[in-house]
C-alpha positions in Angstrom: -0.4 -0.3 0.5 2.9 2.2 0.7 3.9 1.7 -3.3 0.5 2.3 -4.7 0.0 5.4 -1.9 3.8 7.1 -3.3 2.4 5.8 -6.9 -1.0 7.8 -6.5 0.6 11.2 -5.5 1.1 13.1 -8.1 -2.7 12.6 -9.7 -3.3 13.5 -5.6 -2.2 16.5 -6.3 -3.3 17.7 -9.6 -7.1 16.8 -8.1 -6.4 18.4 -4.4 -6.1 21.2 -6.5 -8.7 21.6 -8.5 -10.9 20.9 -5.6 -10.3 19.5 -2.1 -10.8 15.8 -1.4 -11.8 14.1 1.4 -10.1 11.4 3.1 -12.2 8.8 2.0 -12.2 9.3 -1.8 -8.1 10.3 -1.6 -7.9 6.4 0.3 -10.2 5.4 -2.8 -8.0 6.2 -5.4 -4.9 5.4 -3.9 -5.9 2.3 -3.5 -6.8 2.1 -7.6 -5.5 3.5 -9.5 -1.9 2.0 -10.4 1.1 2.8 -12.4 2.6 2.5 -15.4 5.2 2.5 -17.2 6.1 2.6 -20.9 9.1 3.0 -23.7 9.4 5.1 -26.6 7.6 5.0 -29.4 5.2 2.2 -27.9 1.5 2.3 -28.3 -0.3 3.3 -24.7 -1.6 -0.1 -23.4 -5.5 -0.7 -24.9 -6.9 -1.7 -21.4 -10.7 -2.3 -22.3 -10.7 -5.7 -22.3 -9.2 -6.0 -18.2 -9.9 -3.2 -16.7 -12.9 -1.0 -19.0 -12.4 1.6 -19.7 -10.0 4.4 -18.4 -8.2 7.5 -18.6 -3.6 8.3 -18.3 -2.6 10.5 -15.9 1.0 11.3 -16.8 3.3 11.1 -14.0 6.7 11.7 -15.9 7.0 12.0 -20.2 5.2 12.7 -23.1 2.1 11.5 -25.3 0.8 11.9 -28.0 -3.1 10.9 -29.4 -3.6 10.0 -33.3 -5.9 8.3 -35.5 -5.3 7.4 -38.7 -7.6 7.5 -41.5 -7.4 6.4 -45.1 -3.6 4.6 -43.4 -3.0 8.5 -42.8 -1.2 8.9 -39.3 -3.1 12.0 -38.1 -1.6 13.5 -34.9 -4.3 14.4 -32.4 -3.0 15.7 -29.1 0.1 16.7 -27.9 0.9 16.8 -23.5 2.8 15.5 -21.6 3.5 15.8 -17.2 0.9 16.4 -14.6 -2.1 15.9 -17.4 -5.2 13.1 -18.2 -5.5 11.7 -21.2 -7.6 9.5 -22.8 -11.3 9.1 -25.1 -13.4 11.3 -23.9 -16.6 9.4 -23.6 -20.4 10.1 -25.0 -23.1 10.1 -22.7 -25.0 8.3 -25.1 -24.9 6.4 -27.5 -23.1 7.1 -30.2 -20.4 5.0 -31.3 -17.0 7.9 -32.2 -16.4 7.8 -35.8 -12.9 7.2 -35.6 -10.6 5.0 -32.6 -8.1 7.2 -31.5 -4.4 5.6 -29.6 -2.4 7.4 -27.7 1.9 7.1 -28.2 4.4 7.5 -25.9 7.0 10.1 -28.0 9.2 9.4 -24.3 10.0 6.4 -21.7 6.8 8.0 -20.0 5.5 6.5 -16.9 1.4 6.5 -16.5 -1.2 6.4 -13.7 -4.1 4.8 -15.1 -7.4 6.1 -13.7 -10.2 3.2 -14.6 -13.9 5.0 -15.4 -15.1 2.2 -12.9 -13.5 4.2 -10.7 -14.6 7.3 -11.9 -18.7 6.2 -11.9 -18.7 5.4 -8.3 -17.2 8.1 -6.8 -19.6 10.3 -9.1 -22.3 8.4 -7.3 -20.9 8.3 -3.2 -18.8 11.9 -3.4 -21.4 14.5 -4.5 -17.8 16.8 -4.7 -16.5 14.6 -7.2 -19.1 16.3 -9.7 -17.9 19.6 -9.7 -14.2 18.4 -9.7 -15.6 16.2 -13.1 -17.2 20.1 -14.5 -13.3 21.4 -13.7 -12.0 19.0 -15.1 -14.3 19.4 -18.4 -13.5 22.8 -19.1 -9.9 22.2 -18.8 -10.9 19.5 -21.8 -13.0 21.9 -23.4 -10.9 25.1 -23.4 -7.6 22.4 -24.9 -9.9 21.1 -27.6 -10.5 24.9 -28.5 -7.5 25.6 -28.5 -6.8 22.6 -30.6 -9.6 24.1 -33.1 -8.9 27.5 -33.7 -5.4 25.8 -34.2 -5.8 24.0 -37.3 -7.8 27.0 -38.2 -5.1 29.9 -38.3 -4.0 29.5 -42.5 -1.0 30.6 -41.8 1.8 28.3 -40.6 4.5 30.5 -39.2 1.5 31.7 -37.3 0.6 28.1 -36.6 3.3 27.0 -35.6 3.9 30.6 -33.7 0.8 29.6 -31.5 1.9 26.6 -30.6 5.4 28.0 -29.1 3.6 29.9 -27.4 0.9 27.8 -26.3 3.5 24.8 -25.6 6.8 25.7 -23.7 7.3 22.8 -22.2 6.8 21.1 -25.4 7.6 22.8 -28.2 11.2 20.9 -28.4 10.4 17.4 -27.1 8.5 15.9 -29.8 9.6 14.5 -33.1 9.3 16.9 -36.3 6.8 14.0 -38.4 4.3 14.5 -35.5 4.4 18.0 -34.6 4.1 18.5 -38.9 0.8 16.3 -37.9 -0.1 18.3 -35.3 0.0 21.6 -36.9 -1.0 19.9 -40.7 1.4 21.0 -42.2 3.8 19.1 -44.3 7.8 17.9 -43.3 9.8 20.2 -45.2 7.6 23.2 -44.7 8.0 22.6 -41.0 12.0 22.2 -41.2 11.7 25.4 -43.2 10.4 27.4 -40.8 12.0 26.7 -37.8 15.6 27.2 -40.0 14.0 30.7 -40.9 13.3 31.2 -37.1 17.0 30.0 -36.4 18.3 32.0 -38.8 16.7 35.0 -37.2 17.2 34.8 -34.1 20.8 34.4 -34.8 20.8 37.9 -37.3 19.3 39.2 -33.3 22.0 38.1 -31.8 
């Protein structure tokens, strides 16, 4: 139990900062979340068959979400430490158009947060519904930012917007995945970066 308590601490701190949690919720989360380590480039494990749907909390590392459309790999998420990532469930019966997968871009440590635990918390502890609304607002804001980013017509402006909004990961993402996320060609992204580096050198 000491190991589980230690492993869950980053998630507990993250959630507790958003909404103070009672001790019973904290102990339940410590007991029912668990840690996995994945190597760079590994696809995050599909736990549906064994544990049901889940979310991932990133303790250490960098993860991308992606879909495959007609054989083309399209990056839809880029997210780093102290964030939750996973497919958001539709409360209705509509199935998602695309199956989203998640891949570690660095050696990563993750906590698994099963949806059956989340559902039980909602039913038993009213304060977790406040927490859920705050988490939903965070993820809606992130989704809105991705939507706006994809609509900026200039590739250079899109890249600048990404750098401003993601200062901690702008140089951690491999070029091909960043180009896919921004919806531009690798050659275009390389040209933008060379131009930016040249302009910075001229200023120095």
